[in-house]
N, C-alpha and C positions, 0 to 999 in steps of 0.2 A: 506493501498500498504505500511505504515511504515512498517506494521508487518513481512509484506511477505520479505522484504530487507533486516531487521533484523535475522529473520529464515535463509534464504540464506549467511548469513553471519557467524550464527552461525553452521552453515552443515561445510560449509567451513573452517572453522576452527579446527572443531572437528577435518577434515580427514585430514585436514593441519598435525593436530598432532600424526595422526595415522600415513600418513607414516613419521613422526619423529620415532616416537615408532620403523617401519620396521625396518628404517634404522640402530635405536639403536641398532637392536637385531641382523643384518644381518653384520653389520661389527664391531661384535664382543664388543662392548662398554660394553655390559652386562657383558663378562665376570670379568671387573675389576672396576665398577660403579653399584652399588645397589641402590634402591632407597632411603632408609632413614639410611644407615648403611654405616661406612667406612671400606673397607676393602683394595686390593690392591692400588685403587685408593679413591677417595674420595664421600659420596655421592651423586647423585643429588640433594639434597635436599641442602647440604652444596652448589655446585655450582650453583646452581640457585638464593640464597641468597647472592652470592659473586659479581655473575653477574649484571649488573642493566637493561641491556636490552638485545636482541638478535642479533642488528646487533654486541656490545660489544665481546659476544659470540664467534660470527661468524671471528668477527677479531683472536679470539685466535684459533678457529681452522683452519683458514689459514694461521699461522702463524706470522700474523702481529701484535700482541701481546704479551706480558708476561704473564702468568698463575698469576692467581690470590688467586688459592688456590693450598694448596702445590709446591708452586717453587721449592723446595730443589728437588723433586721429579721430574720434568718436564723430566729428560729425559728421563725415563720411558715411558711418551706417546706421545714420538717423533717418534715411531714405529708407534704407532696408525695413529699420525696427519702425515704419510706418504702413511697409505694405506687410506684417507680418502680425502686426495690432489684432487685426480680427479672429488667428488662432485662438482656439479650445485648449481650455489649461491640457487638457489630455493630448493635444497635437502637439503644444511647446514644450510640452515635458517629454514626450517621443523625442523631438530636435534635439533637447537638450540631450540626452541619453546617448542618442546616435553620436554627439559633437565630444561627448566624455569618453566615450569605447575609444577614442582614439589615444587613451594616457599614455 
């Protein structure tokens, strides 16, 4: 029984990360953020290392917290944050989980 529950949780986590990946791609995040290379924006790896939790990153995505990575370029990200403001909490969480999976 424990194995079945654990397997179900792992599958749910994988699909949740997949939803985050889809959101990342569909909202244009990939045009500025690459996995391991800084481009217009910091790499996903750098973002994942700076934010300690999903909740912390979601707060930033909701504009409820200051940026921890490249705050001097926060104005560039402002337009993108406006584009994702209508995402649900679940979608923002999935997006944050996808980003943080790159530690």
